[in-house]
SETOR-299889 format. One record per residue (C-alpha): residue in three letters; x, y, z. Coordinates in steps of 0.25 Angstrom, whole numbers, plus 5000, padded with zeros to 4 digits. Each point is the difference from the previous one (the first is absolute). Example, Ala and Ser with C-alpha at 12.3 -4.5 7.8 and 13.67 -1.06 7.14 Angstrom:
# residues 2
Ala504949825031;Ser500650144998;
This chain:
# residues 326
Met500050005000;Ser501150105004;Ala500849974987;Leu498750024991;Ile499750135007;Val501450054999;Lys500049974985;Thr498750074999;Met500650135007;Ala501249994991;Arg499150014988;Ile499250115006;Gly501350085000;Val499950105011;Met501450044998;Asp501250045010;Asn500750104991;Pro501550015004;Val500450145007;Glu501350045006;Arg499849935013;Ser499649874993;Ser500949874999;His499349964987;Thr500350064986;Val498849964992;Pro498550025003;Thr499549885007;Pro498649965004;Lys499650005015;Gly498949955008;Gly500549855001;Gly499750025015;Val498549994996;Gly500249854996;Ile500849985013;Ile498950065009;Cys498849944992;Ala500649865002;Phe500350035014;Leu498650045003;Thr499449894993;Gly500949895006;Ser499750065014;Ile498549994998;Val500149864995;Ile500649965013;Phe498950065009;Pro499449865003;Leu501449965006;Leu500050125010;His499650005015;Gln498950095004;Pro500850095009;Tyr500950044988;Leu498950014989;Phe499750155003;Ser501450045001;Ile500449944987;Ile498850054993;Ala500350145005;Leu501549984996;Leu499649964986;Gly499150134999;Thr501150095004;Val501049944990;Ala498950014989;Phe499850155004;Leu501550035000;Ser500149934987;Ile498950084993;Ile500650135006;Ser501449964995;Trp499549964986;Leu499350134998;Asp501350075004;Asp500749924990;Ile499150064990;Lys499850145005;Gln501350025007;Trp499450065013;Pro500950085010;Ala500849925010;Leu499150055012;Ile498849934994;Lys500749865000;Leu500550035014;Ala498650035005;Ala499549874994;Gln501149925006;Ile499850065014;Ile498549974999;Cys500349854996;Ala501049995011;Ile499050055011;Ile499049904995;Ile501049885000;Thr500450045014;Leu498650005005;Ile499649874993;Ile501049915006;Pro499249935011;Ser501150015011;Leu500350154997;Ser499050055009;Leu500050145006;Leu499549945013;Gln501449935002;Gln501050105005;Ser501249934993;Tyr499450014987;Phe499550145002;Leu501550045002;Leu500449924988;Leu499050064990;Pro500850124995;Ile501249914997;Ile499149904992;Leu499450124992;Ile501350054997;Trp500549864996;Leu498849984991;Val500250134993;Tyr501550004999;Ile500049864994;Ala498950034990;Asn500850124995;Ala501449935001;Phe499549894991;Asn499550104990;Phe501350075000;Met500749874998;Asp499249974988;Gly500950064990;Leu500749884993;Asn499549884993;Gly499549895009;Leu500650075013;Ala498850035008;Ala499249884995;Gly501149905003;Ile500250055014;Ala498549995002;Ala499949864995;Ile501249965009;Cys499450065012;Cys498749924997;Ile500749874999;Phe500750025014;Phe498850055007;Tyr499149894995;Tyr501049895005;Ser500250085013;Thr498750055005;His499249925010;Gln498750074995;Ile499649924988;Glu498950094996;Phe501050124998;Gly501049904994;Leu499049974989;Ile499850154998;Ala501550004997;Leu499949894991;Ala498950074992;Leu500950124998;Leu501249914996;Cys499149944989;Gly499750144995;Leu501550045000;Ile500449874993;Gly499150034989;Phe500650144998;Leu501549985002;Pro500249934986;Phe499550134993;Asn500950085009;Tyr501349935001;Pro501150004995;Lys499350084988;Ala498950095004;Glu498849994991;Ile499150075010;Phe500350075014;Met499249975013;Gly499750145002;Asp499550075013;Val498849915000;Gly500949885002;Ser501150055008;Gln499250085011;Ala499149895002;Cys501149895001;Gly500750095010;Leu498850025008;Leu499749855001;Leu501549965003;Ala500050115011;Thr498749945005;Phe500649865001;Ala500950055010;Val498950055009;Ile499149884999;Pro500849915009;Leu499850105011;Asn498649935002;Asn500749895008;Ile500750095010;Asp499350045013;His501050115004;Ile501050054990;Thr501450035004;Leu501350004993;Thr500249855004;Thr498649954996;Ile500050064986;Pro499649884991;Thr501049934991;Glu499150034988;Thr500050155002;Ile501550005001;Leu500149914988;Ile499350114991;Phe500950105006;Phe501249924996;Leu499549974986;Leu499750144997;Phe501250065006;Gly500750024987;Val498850094996;Ile500050075013;Tyr501550035000;Asp500050054986;Val498850095002;Thr500450055014;Phe501550034995;Thr499450084988;Leu499050085009;Ile501250035010;Arg500950044988;Arg499050094993;Thr499650065013;Lys501450035003;Asn500250064986;Arg498750085002;Asp499349934988;Pro498550004999;Ile499549875007;Leu498749994992;Gln500750034986;Ala500249874992;His501449974997;Arg501049894996;Ser501050005011;His499749885008;Leu501249915002;Tyr499449894990;Gln499850114990;Met501450065001;Ala500549864998;His499349994987;Arg500450144996;Cys501449965002;Gly500049894990;Val499549885008;Lys498949924992;Ala498650025005;Ala499849855001;Ile501349985008;Val499550125010;Thr498749925001;Leu500749875003;Val500850075011;Gln498850065007;Trp499349864999;Ser501249945007;Phe499950115011;Cys498649955002;Ile500349855000;Trp501250035009;Gly499150065011;Gly499149885000;Val501149915001;Ile500650075012;Ile498749985007;Leu499949864996;Phe501449965005;Ile500250105012;Pro498949995011;Leu500050145007;Ser499949935013;Thr501250065006;Met500750144999;Phe501249944994;Asn499149944989;Thr499350134998;Leu501250084998;Cys500649904990;Ala498750004992;Tyr499950154999;Ser501550014997;Leu499849904989;Leu498850074995;Ile500750144999;Val501449964995;Pro499549974985;Gln499350145000;Leu501350075004;Ile500849924990;Trp499050044989;Thr500050145004;Leu501550015000;Phe500049934986;Ile499050114995;Leu500850125006;Asn501249954993;Lys499249984987;Thr499550145000;Arg501450055002;Gln500549924988;Tyr498950064992;His500250145005;Ile498650015006;Lys500150115010;Lys498650055002;Trp499049885002;
């Protein structure tokens, strides 16, 4: 289903025309995310008979929220709305998701204190994932890897099946986007996928009566580790642009992964590097239980070191290519 809709969207031909900030050089159709999200929503509805009653309302509300964000994002793909409109839609969706997760009740003090962090997390990842959707297969591949790891690690099978539905949509899209892009995912895919991946980190909090640093579920930490390459790149870029007094809301192509491409690294290779960062984060969690302080320090060190090496590599490349302002 996903592949069929993606092919249809390619024929419809809502084009992403290259501009100065683009990584592509020829007009390319966008809207492949419509196929991803349609397949995800259809697959999720099909599994309704398998859901336990306590989760049914939450999942229905989640699907409605994803559909709402996807519609807004698709209209933005067509009309190019101001960034603040997209941000407002993301905040609304984050508030809804925070309130529909059963355990996140305002009556529980620990969750009440955690709500601002969860809201920031949801909005940040939705935006970060959108920012990272700039090279063939990069964001969609990371989303697919996250779905696989989450499906096999979660103890809540209902939400594991939701991840599986998203994975099916992504698998139908990726052959059209990597290594050669016949169509792009567009905001309709990247923002919805980012919001869903961020939600996967919130869902395991259902099983915790009182949240502390030592009781954060492994699945929540897993999503953070899987997305750390995305989080690092976006955070590094935001800090650097803030330091240089560059407009934060203005589109650009100065992310680390974009600079690697601008400095001659093939897009397919950059994508593979980013996929490897995602897989590496999942492998760390699988093989290093965060049960002791030593293990935790080792895990986070192993997580950060590849990012530092990648950053130094790109800084060296920019010097070789005499790129001073980026």
